[in-house]
C-alpha positions in Angstrom: 0.2 -0.1 0.3 0.9 3.4 -0.7 2.1 5.5 2.2 -0.5 8.0 3.4 0.5 10.7 1.2 1.1 8.8 -1.8 -1.2 9.0 -4.4 -3.0 5.3 -4.9 -2.5 4.7 -8.8 -6.1 3.4 -10.4 -3.4 0.6 -12.1 -3.0 -1.1 -8.0 -5.2 -3.3 -7.1 -4.7 -4.6 -3.4 -6.4 -7.9 -2.7 -6.5 -9.6 0.8 -7.8 -13.3 1.5 -10.5 -13.4 4.5 -11.2 -16.4 6.3 -14.5 -16.1 8.0 -14.1 -12.3 9.6 -10.4 -12.4 9.7 -8.1 -11.0 7.1 -5.1 -14.2 6.9 -3.4 -13.0 3.5 -2.7 -10.1 1.1 -1.5 -9.5 -2.6 -1.1 -6.7 -4.8 -2.0 -6.9 -8.4 -0.6 -4.1 -11.0 -1.9 -3.7 -14.3 1.3 -3.2 -16.4 -1.0 -2.1 -19.2 1.2 -4.4 -21.4 -2.0 -7.4 -21.1 0.3 -8.4 -18.6 -0.4 -8.5 -14.7 2.2 -8.3 -11.6 1.1 -10.2 -8.6 3.4 -8.4 -5.9 3.6 -8.7 -1.9 2.1 -12.1 -1.6 2.0 -12.7 2.1 0.0 -15.1 4.2 0.3 -14.7 7.7 2.3 -17.4 9.2 -0.3 -18.8 11.3 -1.5 -19.6 8.4 0.6 -21.0 5.9 1.3 -24.2 4.6 -2.6 -24.4 4.5 -3.5 -24.2 0.7 -4.2 -20.5 1.0 -1.6 -18.7 -0.6 -3.0 -20.9 -3.3 -6.3 -19.8 -3.4 -4.6 -16.1 -3.1 -3.1 -16.7 -5.7 -6.1 -18.2 -8.0 -8.1 -15.4 -6.8 -5.4 -12.4 -8.4 -5.0 -14.4 -11.6 -8.5 -14.4 -11.7 -9.1 -10.6 -11.2 -6.5 -10.0 -14.0 -8.2 -11.6 -16.1 -11.2 -9.7 -15.8 -9.2 -6.7 -16.1 -7.9 -8.7 -19.4 -4.2 -9.4 -18.8 -3.2 -12.4 -20.6 -0.3 -12.8 -18.3 0.7 -12.8 -15.0 4.5 -12.3 -13.8 6.4 -12.5 -10.7 9.8 -11.4 -8.9 10.1 -14.3 -6.4 13.0 -15.3 -4.1 14.8 -18.1 -4.8 12.9 -19.6 -1.7 9.9 -19.5 -3.3 10.3 -19.9 -7.0 9.5 -23.7 -6.0 6.1 -22.9 -4.9 5.2 -20.7 -8.3 6.4 -23.7 -10.4 3.9 -25.6 -9.0 1.2 -23.2 -10.1 2.6 -23.0 -13.6 4.6 -20.3 -12.9 8.0 -20.7 -15.2 11.2 -18.8 -14.8 11.4 -16.4 -17.6 13.1 -12.7 -17.8 11.1 -10.1 -18.3 12.3 -7.2 -16.7 15.7 -6.1 -18.3 15.9 -4.0 -15.0 15.5 -6.7 -12.3 18.3 -7.2 -9.8 20.2 -9.8 -8.9 18.7 -12.5 -6.7 15.2 -11.9 -7.6 13.6 -14.9 -9.9 11.7 -13.3 -12.8 8.5 -15.8 -13.4 5.6 -15.4 -15.7 2.5 -17.6 -16.5 0.3 -17.2 -19.6 -4.1 -16.7 -17.9 -6.0 -18.6 -20.5 
């Protein structure tokens, strides 16, 4: 989320995952305006990790991106999280020329 003094971009969409009335996860979907959506800041409350909530949150974010008209989703992943993204259909692909080292760039076609 932007700080209080920063304008919110119309292309930035924060989504929250609830379990009952409790928020347990969040993700930011950025419409890159080139038929791609960047999925950023994926987070699940540590108490609820390992229960499939991250996968559910990612699926909701991908569906939201499709509704925006995006044909692909891209993520900057840590090396530790790259395996998770691979299990849900992402593949390693360099899509950002200015990406810093130590980050795994991943892409998934949205059908």
